[in-house]
N, C-alpha and C positions, 0 to 999 in steps of 0.2 A: 880551668880557662873558665873565666866567668863570661858566660851569658847575658846580653841584656835583654829583660823582658820588655815587652813591649805591651801596652793596653789601649786597647780601643773602647773608652768610654761613650756608652750609648748615650741618646737623647732621653731626658727625665721625660717621665711620665705627662707632667703637664705641659712642656713644648709638643710632645708626640700629641696630647690632646688639641693643642693649638693649631697644628699643622690640620686635623683631620678637621677641624671646624672650618676652617677656612677651607678647604677643600671643597667641603659641602657647601659653603656659601657662592664661589665659583663655580659649581655646577647648576645651583639654582641661578645665578646671574645670565649661564650661559643657555640654561635652556630656557628662559622667558624671553629670549634674545633671539634665539632660534625659532621659538613657537612665533613669535613676532614678523621674524622674516616669513615665514612660511606664510602668514597671511597676506604679509605685502606681494610677495609672489604670485598667490594666488588668484590674486585680483581685489579682495575685499577689505585686506588689511590697510594702517598706516603708520606713520610714524609719529604722527600728529595724532594727539583725543580729540575727540569730536567734539566743537562746542555747543551748549544747550541754547534756547531759544532767547536767553537774555542776553548771550553774548554774538551772536550768528546769525539770529534771525530765522526765520521757517515759513511753515504755511500754515493758514487760516481756513479754518471749515466753519462755516454757519449752518447749524440743521434747525429745519424750521419744522414743527410737528404737521401731522398729516391727519388731517379730521374729519371726519365725517358731519352731515349736517347738524347742527345743533348740538357739537361735542366740542366741551373747553377741556384744556390742559391744567390739571393743578399744580400747584407746589411742589407736593410730594410726588407726582408722576416726572417732573423733570429732575428733582433730586435722586429721586431712583434709576433714571437715564443716566445722568452723570456717571453715577456711581459705577455701570456697569461698563458704559463707552471708558469711562477710566479703567477697569483691568481688563479689556480687550486691547488696548495701547499696551499698557504693561504688560500683557501675556503676549505681543509683538517684539519683546525687548526694546519698545522705545523708551526713554529716560527723559524726567526735566519737560513733560508736556502741560499744557494748561489746559484745562478743562472748566466754564463755566458757563452759567446762563444769563440771559440778555433778552432784556425787556418782558420776563415773566413769561416766556413762552419758547425762545430761541435757546440753542445750546452752540457756544462757541468754543469750537476745539481748537488748540494752537500747539503745532509739531514743530520742534525744532529742526533746520534742515529742509532737505527733499525726502517727504518720506516717498516709501516703496508702493508699488499698487498694492501689494496683500495688506500692507497697513490701513492704506485709503479703503480698501475694502471692509476693512473690521469696524471702521468709524459710521462709512457712510450707509453699511447695511444696516435697518433697522433690525434685522432677524426677528422677524414677528413670523415664529414657527406655528404652522397649523399642522392639524392630522386631519386628512378628508377623505372619505371614501370616494373611490372612483366609481363614476355613472357612463359615462362614454368616454372613450378613445378613437381619437381619427387614425392611427397607427402603433404599431407593435412597440411595445416599451420596453429598452435596453436594460433598465435600472432591476437591482434584485437586491433582496435581505437578507444577511446570513443569518447564522446562529442554529437554534434547534427547531427553530420554526421558519426558514426560510428555502428557497432554493436560487440557484445561479442562472436556471433557465425561465428565460423570458417567456410569457404566458402569452397565447393566442390574442388577439383583438379583437371583440365583436362590436358592431357598430349596430345598435337597434334602431329599428325603425319609428324616427322619431314623430313621427306624423300620426303613429298610430298608441301613443302614450296616453296613457290616463291623465285626466287632470283633478283627481279625488285626490282629499289631502294626506299628503307623505305620512307613513307610521312608523318609517325608522331613517334612517341617516343613507339608504341603500335602496329606498325605494326609487323607482323611474318614474313617481308622479311629481319629483320635482322638476323633470324634463318637460316646460309647459313650453307651446307656440312661440311664444316671444323669446325663452330662452334659447328656442331651436335658433332662431335668427341669428340673435346675439352671437351664438357659437356658429352659425355658418360666415358670420361677417366679422369674426374674432382674427385678428393678424397678429402672429406671432413673431413676425418681425419688430412690431412695434409695443411689445410689451414693456414695461417697467415696472420700478417697484409701486408706482400708482393705482396698479390693479389689485384693488382692496373689494371687500364684500363683506358683510355682516356677518357673524360668526354662527347665525341661526338660518342662512340663506345660501344658496348653490351658489360655487363659480366658475364661471369660464376662464382657462387660462391654458397655458403650456409648459413645457418642459424647459429647463434653463434653456436647452441647445437649439430649442425651438421645431424640434424634431417631432414631437407630438402632443397632438392639442386635445384638451381634456374638459369634460363635463365634470365637476364635483361635489359630492354631499356636503350637509355643512359641517363646522368642525365638531367634533368629537373626543381629540383629546389636544389640550392645548400646550402651544411649546412651554407655557410657565411651568409644567408640573415636570420637565425634565429635570431632575437634580443631579445628575454627571452626564459629562461626555468625554471622550477620550477617544484618538486615532491611533492607529496599528496595523501590520499586518494579520490579514485572514489568515486564521490558521483551521488546518483538516483535523479530524475526530482523531488522528496519531499524534497531533501537536506540532507537524511541519509545517511552516508557512508557504503560502501559495504565491508571495510577491506582491499580490494585490493590495492596498490600501485602502481601510474602512474605517467606520465611525461609530464606536460603541457609545450607545446611548440608554441611560439607566432612568428611570421614572420615580417620584415620592408616590406616596400613599394612592393620591387622588388618581393621580395618572397610571398608576398599575391596574387600578379598578377599572376605570375607562378604557384603559386599551385591552385588558381581559373581556370586556365587555364586546368591544366593535370586532376583535380578533375572532372571538367564538361566532359571531353571525357572519362574518367574511368569509371564515372557512370552509362554509358550506353553502356560497355563491360560487357561482362559475363563471366562465371569462373575465372582462375586464373588472367586473365586480367582485372579483376575488382579489382586487388590489386596495391598495392602501396607500394613498397619496400623500407623500412628506413636502410641505410648502412654505419654502423658504420667502418672505418680501412678494407674495402673490403669484412664485414660479414655482412647478414642482421638480425638486431636487431627485426626487425617486420615489419610484410607484413599485414598492415590490410586493408580491404576491403575498398571502397568507396563506401557509402550508397547515398549520396548526394553531392551537389557543396559545397564547402567550400570556402566561398567569404571573410570571416572573418577575416583568415588568422592565426585561432586560431586553435590548435588540439591538441590530446591527444593519447599518447602509453601506452596501457598497454599491460601485458605480466606477465610473471614469474617472476616481482619484487618481490626485498625485499627494507625495508625503506632502508638500505645503497646503494643497487644497482641501485636506482632509483634516491637518491643524487647524486651517482658518475657519473651518466650519466646524470643528470640536470647540473651538474656542467660544464661537460665537452663540453655540446650544449650552456649552458650560455655565457662562456667566448670565445664562439667563435672555428669553427674549424682552426687548424694550417694552413696557406699560404702553406704549403708546409707536405710530411711526412716525419715521422722520422722513423731510427730503433736503438734501444739501441745497441749499437758498446760494451758496455762492465758496468760492476757492480760491483765496488770492494768497501772493506771497507779501511777508509783514516781514521790517528792518529790523533790525534789532534791538531790544528796549532798552539796554544800556550801554552795547557796542564797546568799541575797542578801548576808548577813553578809560573807563569805569575798568576793564581787564588790564590797561596799562598801569593805573593805578593800585589794583590789589596786587600785582604782582613786584611792584615797588615798596609797597607795603611789608609784602613777605622780603624781600630782599634787606631791605631796614633792618627787621626783626633778625634777619641771619645773619647781619652783621654785628650788629648788639652782641648776639650771644656767642659769636667768634671770638669779638674782642673781651669780651668778659673772661671767658673760656682760658684767653691767653693770659690774660691780668692775674685771675685766680689761681691758673694750676700751671702756668710756665709752657713748657714744650710739651708737657704731658694733655696740654688743651687742642693739639694736634691730633690728639686720638677722638677727639669730639668732633672737630671740622672732618677729618677723615670718616668717621661713622656715620654725620648727619649726610656725607658723598653718597654714603651706600645706601642708605636709606631712602633718599631722593631719588638715587637710579632706579632701583626697585620698584618703590613706587609710581615713578614714571611708567616704566613698563608695563606694573600691574593696570593702571588706569588705560593707557593704549590698547594692549588687549581686550579690555572688561569694555573698550570703546566700539572695535569692530566684532566681537562677537556675539554681546550680549546687548549692543546699541547704548550702552552709558555716554552720556554727555555731560562734560565740565561745563559748570554756570558759576558765577560769582560764588555764590554759597558753598560749591566745592572748592573753590580755590580759597576761601575763609578756612574750610576746615582742614586743608592743607597747612595755613600757617600757624594754625593753631598746633599743629601736630609737632612743628619745630620746638615749641615749649617744651610738646612731652616727653619727647625725645631726647632731647636737652638734659631734662630732669631726670632720666635714668642712666644718664652717662655721672652727670654730679652727684647721685645717691651713691654710684658703687664708688666714684672717687675719694669720695667722703668716708665710707667703709674702710678702703684699704688705706687712707691717710689716718683715721681711727688704729687701726692697727699697727701702726707706724710709730704710734705714739706710744702703745702700750710695748715697746721693747722689740718687735717681733722683725724680723728681716723681710726685704719688698719681697722676694718670691711666696714666703709662708704670709704675708699680710697680704699679699693679690688674691692667693687661694680661700684665706679667714676673712677678708673683707668681700667675695664674690658669694660668698654664702649667704652672709647675712643680707647683702644687697639685692640678692637675686628672690628673696620672698618680697621685700619693698616694692620692685620695679614689678613682680607679675599681680602682687594687691593691688597696686595703684592703676596699671594696666586694664586688669580684670574689671574693676570699676569703670574706666574710661570706656572700656568695648562694652560694657554692660549697658548705661547708660546711650552710647551709639546704638545699641540695638535694638533699644524701644523707640528711642526716637527716630529709628527706620523704619519701624512696626507703625507705629500711630502717626506718621506725619505723612503732606504729600505734598509732591512738586517740589523745589526746590528746598526746601528743608531735610529732603530725604537726600538730596546732593549731597549736602554737608555731614549728615549722619554717616554717608556712604562713606566719605574720604577720612572722617574721624574716626571710623572702624577699621582701615584698611591701614592707615598708620598706625593704630595702635598695634596690630599684629606685626606690622614690620619693625617697629620699636622692639617687641620681644624678640622677634628673629637678628635683627640686626645687633642686640647687645649680646644676645650669645652665642653667634658663630661671628662677629666681628672684634667688638668692644674687649671683650673677655680675652679671647686668645692674643689681642694686640699687648693686651697689658701682661698677658704668661709670657713674651717672646721678649719686650720689652725690660721685664725682669732678669732676662741674661744678660741683658747689657751693661757696658761696667758704666756709662753713661750715669742711668738711673739706678742701678742696682748701689753706687757708691753714693748716691743721694747729692748728684749733684746740683748746685745752689739754683742752675735755670729748671732742672728736671722737674719741680712742682712735687717733688717727693723727698725732700731735703729734710731728716729727722730732727736735725736739727732748731731749722725755722718750725717746725711743727710740737715740738716741746719734750722732743727724749736727749737724754744725756748720752754721751758719746762715752764706751766705754773700752775702746781699742778692737782691733781686729774687724772692723767694719760692723760691732757690735753696740749695740743702744740698749738703754733701759729707760724705762717712765721716769721725767723728773718728778722730783719730790716736789713737795706743794707746803708753802708756809701756814702758819696758825690762819691768817688773815685771808688765804685760799689761793694768793696769788703764787704764779710759779715761780721755783729757787733760780731757775739758769735760763726758761725757755725766753725766749723773745718777746718782743711785743707782739708781732703777726701772730704768734702761736697763743698767746693771751687772747688776743681778739677773735680766735678762732673755735676757741672753746662754745659748745652747745651747752645748754640751759642745765642738760643734765648733770654735766662735767663739773660746771660752777657749782651748783647744788651739793655736789660730790665733796667737792673741794672747802664749801663751806662747812659740812657737816664733820671734814674731818679735821678744819681749823676749830671749831667747835669744842669738839672730845679734846684737841689736845690742850685747849684753854682750860677746860675745865681737871685735867688731869693736873695741869701745871699749877692751877689754883689750891688745888689739894696737896700738894706737893709743899706750897709754900705756907699752906696753914699747918 
């Protein structure tokens, strides 16, 4: 009895790898769609990217310097203020903002779309930070300072008899001699409900002000530590000595060398005083944001502000302090809505230009690579989908806005992406010319092409990175889209283009080298040896192909032509030797 034996042929390793790569690509795309869907359902996301100032318009805020009598503003101060304001806006995740000077004294801030209140506060707040000792307080203070020298328990408030205070020359910042009858009258008449950022005083003179919520009224001594001596500020949750978090949001401040020295001096004095004079007020734009008690000497230059902070408000304050106090105070002169500087017409023109470029790339691919060019079309489609999802997610999560420069970066990316496919296809065709079969040509060509693709994309990404770091404004948008599409290009080539060729190599149409496949060995110059095998085509002494088609001769690389000429010249020399 003869038994029939049947064998189940397992998929080859390249096919398994191809399906594995395509599966990972599908997971990435589904993940991006799910993330964006979550953002849309939560209310903050959108299926379309936000547009920048040049395409959508936005809000324009003009800041005018707030100068004391006889004071003037220098160009250096304006430039420093522009730099600080730009850092604040960038920290809020707002992209494509324009910040310029106007008339040698004003600063014009243009933000795309309608900014939220936190962003407006970052811009409008001059962040003129001062540390002043408390002389008089009208009500208990709820603020406290954390860390090794702080306490969360509010101190009792003592309001001294102002009419009996001496009028001698003060000896230090906590000396009650600062409280003169004139200052007493100013203090009595001061209305906390009408306080604004114009509430300033010279650094060497006392200040009458209130808590930011109007609950406490103060007389403060002169400035003893400047906000410009803050080297860093971060927000986070307060922790206990055991490392557990309390859930309370705080702002951690670190001083530079000068600030550390000054803070150590004043904390040494305040730690020995009683009542409200033990407190050290932190004044931001003329208002007290915290007046913590001083329980010990702070010598390491690190302090912590706590109070009624939320995560957002603590981050806003930390950003303001981190990026430094402005060299001068500003007041909002005007805030207006502005129209797009370029508008939908220019956006349409840019999209049309991109569409024309895409059509030309597709036409070239189909003419040059026949049906193989459809892989280029499919790869560009996948790359476009991933790029669109990434830009949309960055738009609602990080505040990115698409400008015309960013659109230009996307258009340039079409050529960069198509170039990677061309490099790969040509390497595969080179292997076919050398007599390999299609499956081995796909693998061997991929190993050669991958190095070239990675080297090319690395240069593009490096250029985009440098441009993003050193540039500002719209140029940053161009650099971002260029760098983003470069990363997408590598992912698509590895997870889609190569796997697709691995799968197509298993089909009869491509494997047998149909003349419309774009992988016909005869058209590429290889000689048919029978049984679907080809050999490299011999070359004549003149350097021309013996049996290749005209198309194959035209597609020879410079290196191939030079090699053919060398073979031809050596053949000529050997022939001459035999004749002689």
